[in-house]
C-alpha positions as CSV (number, residue, x, y, z in Angstrom):
1,M,-22.3,11.0,-19.3
2,I,-23.7,12.1,-22.7
3,G,-23.8,15.9,-23.7
4,A,-21.7,17.3,-21.1
5,D,-19.7,20.7,-21.9
6,P,-16.5,22.0,-20.5
7,T,-18.2,24.2,-17.6
8,D,-20.0,21.2,-16.2
9,S,-19.0,19.4,-13.3
10,V,-20.0,15.8,-11.5
11,T,-19.1,14.3,-8.3
12,A,-19.1,10.8,-8.6
13,R,-19.0,8.0,-5.6
14,F,-17.6,4.7,-6.4
15,Y,-17.9,1.8,-3.5
16,Y,-15.9,-1.1,-3.2
17,P,-17.2,-4.4,-1.1
18,S,-16.1,-4.8,2.5
19,T,-13.8,-8.0,1.8
20,L,-11.1,-5.8,0.7
21,T,-9.3,-5.0,4.1
22,G,-5.8,-4.6,5.2
23,L,-2.9,-3.6,2.8
24,L,-5.0,-4.7,0.0
25,E,-7.5,-2.0,0.6
26,T,-4.8,0.4,1.2
27,S,-3.3,-0.3,-2.2
28,L,-7.0,0.3,-4.0
29,S,-7.1,2.8,-6.5
30,L,-9.7,3.8,-8.8
31,Q,-8.7,3.4,-12.2
32,Y,-10.7,3.9,-16.1
33,W,-10.2,2.3,-19.4
34,T,-8.4,4.6,-22.1
35,G,-9.4,2.3,-24.4
36,S,-6.0,0.5,-24.5
37,V,-4.9,0.6,-21.0
38,W,-5.8,1.3,-17.3
39,A,-4.9,4.5,-15.7
40,P,-5.2,6.3,-12.9
41,V,-8.4,8.7,-12.4
42,A,-7.6,12.1,-11.5
43,G,-10.3,14.6,-10.0
44,S,-10.9,18.5,-10.6
45,G,-7.1,20.3,-10.6
46,G,-5.5,16.6,-10.9
47,L,-6.4,15.9,-7.5
48,P,-6.3,12.2,-6.5
49,P,-9.9,10.8,-5.7
50,V,-10.6,11.0,-1.9
51,K,-10.9,7.5,-0.6
52,N,-13.0,6.5,2.7
53,T,-12.3,3.4,4.1
54,T,-15.4,3.3,6.5
55,N,-17.5,0.5,5.9
56,N,-21.2,1.0,5.0
57,L,-21.3,4.3,3.7
58,D,-24.1,6.1,2.5
59,G,-26.4,3.6,3.6
60,T,-24.5,1.1,1.1
61,A,-23.3,-2.6,2.3
62,S,-19.8,-1.6,1.4
63,G,-16.0,-1.5,2.8
64,G,-15.3,2.2,1.5
65,R,-15.5,4.6,-1.2
66,F,-13.8,6.9,-3.7
67,T,-15.0,10.2,-4.2
68,V,-14.2,12.1,-7.4
69,T,-15.1,15.4,-9.3
70,F,-14.8,15.4,-12.9
71,D,-15.1,18.5,-15.0
72,S,-12.8,19.9,-17.8
73,T,-9.7,19.4,-15.5
74,S,-10.0,15.8,-14.6
75,T,-8.8,12.9,-16.3
76,P,-10.6,11.8,-17.7
77,S,-12.3,15.1,-18.5
78,I,-16.3,15.5,-18.1
79,T,-16.4,15.8,-21.7
80,D,-14.8,12.4,-22.4
81,L,-17.5,10.5,-20.2
82,S,-19.0,8.5,-22.8
83,G,-19.6,4.9,-21.8
84,T,-16.0,5.2,-19.7
85,V,-15.6,2.0,-17.8
86,F,-13.9,2.3,-14.2
87,T,-12.8,-0.2,-11.9
88,I,-11.2,-0.2,-8.5
89,A,-8.1,-2.3,-8.4
90,A,-5.3,-3.0,-6.2
91,S,-2.0,-1.4,-7.0
92,A,1.2,-2.7,-6.6
93,V,2.3,-2.1,-2.8
94,L,4.7,0.9,-2.4
95,E,7.6,-0.9,-0.9
96,A,10.9,0.7,0.6
97,S,14.8,0.0,0.7
98,I,17.4,1.1,3.2
99,R,20.6,1.0,2.5
100,F,24.4,2.6,3.0
101,D,25.5,5.3,0.8
102,P,29.2,4.8,0.2
103,V,29.5,8.6,-1.2
104,S,27.6,10.6,1.5
105,H,28.3,7.9,4.3
106,D,24.8,8.3,5.4
107,L,21.2,6.3,4.5
108,I,19.5,6.2,1.4
109,V,15.9,5.4,1.3
110,E,14.2,4.8,-2.0
111,R,11.8,2.8,-3.7
112,A,12.3,-1.0,-3.4
113,D,11.6,-2.2,-7.3
114,G,13.7,0.8,-8.6
115,G,10.7,2.3,-10.0
116,S,9.5,6.0,-9.9
117,A,9.1,7.6,-6.5
118,T,9.6,11.1,-4.5
119,V,11.3,10.8,-1.3
120,R,10.6,13.1,1.4
121,M,12.6,13.3,4.9
122,R,12.0,15.1,7.8
123,S,13.9,14.9,11.1
124,R,13.9,15.4,14.9
125,D,16.1,15.1,17.7
126,V,15.2,12.3,20.2
127,G,17.6,12.5,23.0
128,F,20.9,11.4,21.4
129,A,19.4,10.0,18.4
130,E,17.6,11.6,15.4
131,L,14.0,10.4,14.2
132,R,13.9,10.6,10.6
133,T,10.6,10.5,8.5
134,Y,10.9,9.1,5.2
135,T,7.9,9.6,3.2
136,L,7.6,8.0,-0.3
137,T,5.0,8.9,-3.1
138,D,4.7,6.9,-6.6
139,P,3.0,8.5,-9.5
140,G,-0.2,7.0,-8.5
141,N,0.1,8.8,-5.3
142,N,0.1,5.8,-3.1
143,T,2.2,6.6,0.0
144,L,4.5,4.9,2.3
145,T,6.0,6.6,5.2
146,V,9.2,4.6,7.4
147,A,10.3,6.1,10.7
148,V,14.0,5.3,11.2
149,E,15.9,6.2,14.6
150,V,19.7,7.0,13.5
151,R,22.4,7.3,15.6
152,K,25.3,9.0,13.7
153,A,29.1,9.5,14.4
154,S,32.3,10.4,11.9
155,R,32.8,6.9,11.6
156,D,30.1,4.6,12.1
157,L,26.0,5.2,12.2
158,E,23.4,2.8,13.7
159,A,19.7,2.7,12.4
160,H,16.6,1.5,13.7
161,I,13.5,1.2,11.6
162,V,10.8,1.8,14.2
163,S,7.5,2.0,12.3
164,F,5.8,2.0,8.8
165,R,2.4,3.2,7.4
166,Y,1.2,2.2,4.1
167,G,-1.4,4.8,2.8
168,D,-3.9,6.3,5.2
169,A,-3.7,2.7,7.3
170,P,-2.6,3.3,10.7
171,A,1.2,3.3,11.6
172,A,2.3,-0.5,12.4
173,A,5.6,-1.1,14.7
174,A,8.4,-2.6,12.3
175,P,9.7,-5.8,13.9
176,N,13.0,-6.0,15.9
177,N,15.9,-4.8,13.8
178,L,19.1,-3.3,14.0
179,L,21.9,-1.7,11.1
180,T,24.9,-0.8,11.7
181,Y,27.9,0.6,9.7
182,A,31.5,1.4,10.1
183,W,33.8,2.8,7.7
184,T,37.3,4.2,7.2
185,T,38.3,6.6,4.4
186,G,41.2,7.3,2.3
187,R,42.2,10.4,0.7
188,G,39.4,12.1,-1.1
189,G,37.0,10.4,1.2
190,S,36.5,6.9,-0.7
191,L,36.0,4.0,1.2
192,E,38.9,1.9,2.3
193,R,36.8,-0.4,4.7
194,L,33.4,-1.0,5.4
195,A,31.5,-2.9,7.8
196,Q,27.9,-3.8,8.0
197,V,25.5,-5.7,10.0
198,A,21.7,-6.0,9.1
199,A,19.7,-7.9,11.8
200,V,16.2,-8.6,11.5
201,G,14.0,-10.5,14.2
202,S,14.5,-11.5,17.9
203,D,16.0,-14.5,19.4
204,S,15.1,-18.0,17.6
205,D,13.5,-15.9,14.5
206,R,16.6,-13.6,14.1
207,N,18.4,-13.5,10.9
208,A,21.5,-11.5,10.5
209,V,23.9,-10.5,7.7
210,V,27.6,-9.5,8.0
211,A,29.3,-7.9,5.2
212,V,32.8,-6.7,5.6
213,F,34.5,-4.8,2.4
214,S,38.4,-4.1,2.0
215,R,39.5,-1.8,-0.7
216,D,42.9,-3.6,-0.6
217,K,41.4,-6.8,-2.0
218,N,38.4,-4.8,-3.8
219,Q,36.2,-7.8,-2.5
220,T,33.4,-7.8,0.2
221,T,32.8,-11.1,2.4
222,I,29.4,-11.8,3.3
223,L,28.3,-14.0,6.1
224,S,24.7,-14.9,7.2
225,V,23.7,-16.0,10.4
226,G,20.5,-17.2,12.1
227,N,17.8,-18.8,9.8
228,S,19.3,-17.4,7.0
229,G,22.9,-18.9,7.9
230,G,25.6,-20.6,5.7
231,G,29.3,-20.2,4.9
232,P,31.0,-17.2,4.0
233,I,30.8,-15.9,0.4
234,T,33.5,-13.6,-1.3
235,R,32.2,-11.5,-4.1
236,D,34.2,-8.8,-6.1
237,G,33.6,-5.3,-5.4
238,L,31.8,-3.1,-2.7
239,V,28.4,-5.1,-1.8
240,L,26.2,-3.3,0.1
241,L,23.4,-4.7,2.2
242,V,19.8,-3.6,1.5
243,T,17.0,-3.7,3.9
244,V,13.3,-4.1,2.6
245,T,10.3,-3.3,3.4
246,D,7.6,-6.3,2.2
247,Q,3.9,-5.6,3.5
248,G,4.8,-5.2,7.2
249,A,8.0,-7.2,7.2
250,L,11.8,-6.6,6.7
251,R,13.7,-8.7,4.5
252,I,17.8,-8.1,3.9
253,R,18.9,-8.3,0.4
254,W,22.6,-7.9,-1.1
């Protein structure tokens, strides 16, 4: 766009092919070339471009569309649009990790790769359990929503990951899973013993890991059973089991 001034605005539409589907489509973002790197586009007022995943919009042969308004408050601004190159590219899929917090004696849900993400949690009672909904949002406004059913007592906690939703995609049921934690504490609430169990899958494809920490020995003994089976492993200090989402699957790490 040539000759625009700061009072101008323009609404642009960017289309992508119908071959981009599933989680790949969910992770798509609109980006522009700054001259040195690809950066996310932000529309008027800093709002993210609006993505519509409906096929063949506006009479096009396409898989979806990004709509964005450029003005003096957008990135890039309307006065910077002079031969600007745009692309629609897949961002790294936002994944979550779920683990026990030895300080609060509760669950922690955070971004799996250690990058920046805000986490918002809402909860409601469901019978004798609490249904928690964790929504992670990264700097590119990609989101992942994880629903976890939690039963917590004074010295134990049981959790079941119910579902996850990547971006605007429909929520998908999580694979069969169960996370349990039982602990004892000493003076000041420090952990004396922590038993963790993380199990994923069902019957023949079940993978489970048991980890027991002892403060007296300052060691954690880890035993994998099922498809991930092997002999017990002993590690110094407290080792926490981490359950990680992986494009609709669940993995157990430590």
